[in-house]
Steps between C-alpha positions, in 0.01 A plus 500: 500500500150481646301762683653536851150557646335201338373221723770263372781748573362585842461132586862435407614799705298386802666158468839670533382694806350200681817428692471843661143442617457322830156346478368458858301203621172691485283194547597408855616835630190685391284250681706548816468875473125480457458270797706727723264789439176310457355651813533856374213495254315196632124545534351575839306177504725248333355181363568182687791300367306179553322427176234234475622201304267366232507232233456741208819690578689174551379353172568827319856500629559159343425622148576872510849605605543820694627784284862596570582867455873557440691825555571688181786695347425751224776618267370836384429507129614139443357195676385355832595208721298278502380547144192711429285205389525347850310791657122532527316681217370840602132403482244632747217253565220568747228302323385164638374314194583417140255418220541124548484473881236764570191274497643205698664719763191718545273196530740347751479817706121495488464136599713550807172602666252243620208711372605464136585131542156439653313663211718317248410165656131593515510593130676176406230292678241636260667307220401178684127439432412331835621815683339760276273725705460790259612655176874477431507865398391616846811344651753552220429864411568650848828308532617608154399858579696506827812349343466727197489812716811383687687426175406835350616692808830310525553535125436874505737555793774297336457672164559832677816354658620381157444849358697660781781247454509561125515876550783472753700248295460708187609831651792641301833602651797653314796261503845648443698278263762516230368427153666309213634834372693552822281792605315523832122486464198499728263226392153468651445144625199354684539416865476126431806518272731651760780268615770508765785731393281743302544872561157664492360849555202557731322836494304677771175329612599182316500156662836330546474176295773296675748516787771745397815674617478877449779619269401856422231762557419834342566672834853635542509357852437148369188480715173340399180461699269202464156403630477156659132488600435204267791310656488568875198728548716799597379832359824690569738550211825306529835649405725309262848597380681416179835326488758778525720374216215480246301810604727726293492285183283559194357217290811461286737507796276265698512227234876552460560483876652180638333391822407173667195484730480222760157436659376259763252232406132609486315495831189643665669776700373830360701704752837331440735477207869420477720536198790686354616648173861485383586784260796478261682802360642442152721807531666431837445122502367527856202336666263675741256295707176662612259324740134469408223519757126549521532870413636401154204277406166535324273205580235380257146638556632826644441826315755770415372817666755755379727544202604231254701196608741286300539157660668163453263200523617236752185291570202426277164325520448262789845588637404860582435601860134577437433165329676300772284669765181440304275212602344272240164616367211311656124516510373698797200371692305706751387392845137511387566224247657283770211567737240416236691185421481400868127575521438290187675205664278536809185521287610198301539305822150610600364379162667160543341463844154587367536261208615225732195552724271490198617147411557383857154579642314275247750225579739508201244352261575410138791672332551726798850602396361632168227685688766641733677674209167614359416667830837675494419636155154607612647683802769664284299823503622547857834607343391760242739548212354846460696598811827456313361675191390802705836516680701504175276766349524710815880487487495613138266791575709600803816499287338731245377736772845528657669581167236760407476668840567873452621535860793264438621586147758270350400198711573170323364161613771259393331193649126469450460191721545669841354855493272412792807464722508879535198470726675255734800715596546508877849648534689766307879522541600841371839662466510852639728677256343533157172332601356686797726792415588653163876446532538873438726646767530860613750654740362587844779529754878511541691477828862616505746341742487529876430875501123443510455690174193396303387614158155424361331547164369835631845635592683449172575871467692493827680188386601669172654795678682280754632276224618796293686634805661158556614484138638854525703400807626189317610711202689737728675205664597358160641835401699508824634151439601588145721782634649287782608158366626381840156544648344336197718194540385448858133509402510305178279223631200726566264648240477820701726666757379507855467859635742444787768394251458828317536693828809297597660577164435870555648482853815332366544767232469767768767325712264396780507158660232249406183478703587273796146363510552364149860394534428166663244403236731614220792307645290189547367503145840567344646212698230263383540612145872445521460149632273413212768600252798332670337166569461433130332185383698264714266542799201384302262672262191457717665675798611789284156542349342504845706811586394699196395859549584530872590863441165580339307311769677687781427841359156457342334461839590863569386648167275803504147477355599655169765240430269218606234635265762524224600137547143368521370676189805388301439142616136522388603642162775242438397170663238361262439331164311789341589627153420855376341529157561832322248605236581792271211666320548605141718217378863403547694792647779299653761700304389818679538352849831576676694175556190307401312625810154496348328590827648851480305582183199728556265265315612189690297313762624226734296206623605193696471127440550244773394158620406610852228759571675575832819595318309703243325695776826575681686603183212731408512638854873571459418666169240719672765633740734575205732200538436352159616182327578616147675211328569135567708258299626151566793615715426862586234750598475879509344691789405869484498684833283787623761754386484379138839326503510143370714225649590171333529174693652171389292197596761261634264228627131456564295244692128512410227454758380144558251335734787308658725795588229770537752765407655671199858634484713691255866605491573829319805719438462875454687658207519825696649386831622153387347367824338156513171456679303190595127577517239257626128500568263236629292371788570652841605173667739417214666842495518517881689168505760648261542835676773590746264658752378854547153410369305466824235721348445262208240263647295783646483687168427190293218391733357852492486500118359146494214603728412762238482227233821604326749269331839568651854477365811558710807655333861443603841589360871474549815611320787297359845595380641362176708229668204368696285495189760317290544239774126437519452513121754222451294275726179604323631432149618152602155429646320616184721286275430185701274247329457282809365668811492846344194615694659416835832668414331813367285519813812473717668780306189714533484439875868591535436824315196601705666489839540802727234706322367825648124557504420845360123517446159337464244563226128432501281467189129436471325261262165628376200271555312352207171678419199347678718251688311570824164431337632181339626358829171594668314305229730204564409506868129522426534201266671294772841511330801526731789708371869443580743779419856390418776758539871526561468827690543550872219389730411860587470589130282194436266597785470854368418382148249251642314787664513733199373231261216404741645152526449559872147614582420813693539428867706185430817675602658206678753279324582146611866447411675163472873525434703206630731220391364253757228270368337442840478871572357564154217248546430626852461852370283374215261330745485823700388680186177296499394685814556835325310471175474879476876543462704524182776240469857607419742216431845486340615253234708278728215459749251430221725224371502342847122518529438345159 
């Protein structure tokens, strides 16, 4: 009997399991899903859909068929559908020429200009004796010199591209495979030898060679951070998560695991991915389907920023996202070359006129047509070939000076034909975060609820004492609930007991009647809660979800400042994508840590990793007030409070922040109280639309922080009981498993969850300015360069940053704002701006699209 883990045995076993795998129609449905959400990550200034028709494209279409990219199914450790040899080789090619087409293509590029054609024709005339007006060398040598310089520069640039391509294609990656002896080995293979279906390992600071699905990371949480600056220009780290079923497997178990990965066909969308993995259990003979999304992917040309990742290759070569978004390499020509070409044409026309007058005035005597060409050759000095020679040499010298400038170390001139274009820049469009600012956030201000209680970076000591008192009260209430189960049952849906409930419980034990001022509210909330339970699912899931947490919403408006502070700090410490990293000095001492809690060791230090500097700043702020995130895994996290007690939370669901939703949400269950909380943070207008009221103070506080130049986040929460969560989770799991309009269904489930939220606080963080940014923008102004700052912050924050960066000059304190959806109004306001040239223009993206 053969090896059960051999490729042949696994292929036969997969054939038996095929009837249990429902392969979706990924081709059509994925396209529908992408089109439904195309507006979410569309550029601000989209290209026109009307493309100019030309003969070359039409003729090319007759002989070259458009490449068809099929969806793919990967049977882990066995084979792929379609077969591997139908996919693109994993070759990176940025060079423009080969050894056989270099000379003809370069010469074709050079003779696109009239100047070079003119000197070529003048040189050829010297081979005809009647037209010889000088030595052949004086005409041939300058032309050969000019073309030689151009060929040398193009050749040097392309040789450097070939070297970079060779280095990238030859980079080694460990591939996990089973050898002929049946043992699992890691074999180093070059990037160009990687194929679809390979399982490779990518270490920290290493480039991802192909589009992959993340199977496993060295982090216990299954998290992995990547840098995407070479793909989309974003400097923030992006969070990626491993497939849950494969995160716990070692190399041997991974190659023995039966799983089928379905992926959509390759496309250009770097912010979208749809797929699924079907896992088979050999012991229980069950199948578990897990959806795959963007958070499970590693795109080619990104860089692993933390840990070591083990990934399954799904797209290679020209089918990767980065290659499909890459334009074809072409020769770049500066405006100066076009201008000189135009001037040469004018001078040539002037020479023709002079030559014509020279033969016309004598009356076209003799062989006047031959004399006409001779006069053109005699006047050829009007167009000096030395002008082109000097220009090419100047570009070369300028390139060398830029690369050797000590004030800009590391500068690389990748195209030597257009360095002079740097002197023609008229406009600079700069992102704010990470360009004008350092993208290094620090906590500045926290506003708690409607009680007008503010904490700043200078009042952290007061905040620590208030938070410790709030945690002490919460511990007392838990102790009270543990001794009175009836009271605990009535407050199961809240993570903390409201003070009036504690007083009512004491009054009942003493035999007194309940507080009449609270009786109506208590009766109302119990009645609503009862209706939610008796209606069941027959009245509709959406209606039941809309009534979630009525009890918490009715009572949270009356919470005292301590309980509001308690809720807000917990939300800050739990609602994020940050992972703590524990470092123990002196080697591995995990055996000495109680319950594996390494952070409790005296020689342990905790740092944080995250994709968002805002989240990092807020988590570090929570740490500074002794509410510390100690451990995070794929489905749980541990929080240590100010009193030193740790609390474990299950992560039931999480919705990362996106530019479309402008919010982030998480659903957690406490191991201590068994309560379920929904925590959310995001933009003020988004959170206000989800809240149930009681946040009249929100706009005032957010605008106040924005005027100080702070980036604001609004926090909200609500509670759920187990029945409400199970009802919503059923809808959510169905949405995630859908391979058609998954994005729409998941968004609907998310919206249903985030109804009837209660706003609890607002945070403000500050982004530090880049060094010498004020001086740089002043130099831009003095050079006549106009600077546009692009930001997603509030208008008040943008104005504040514009002043602090000196984008607005001293005394130019007036902003001309255009924010409208009406095209006529937008143009009217734009014409009014011409009368106020001293004002700074503020315009939003929708209005800018109308104007352009």
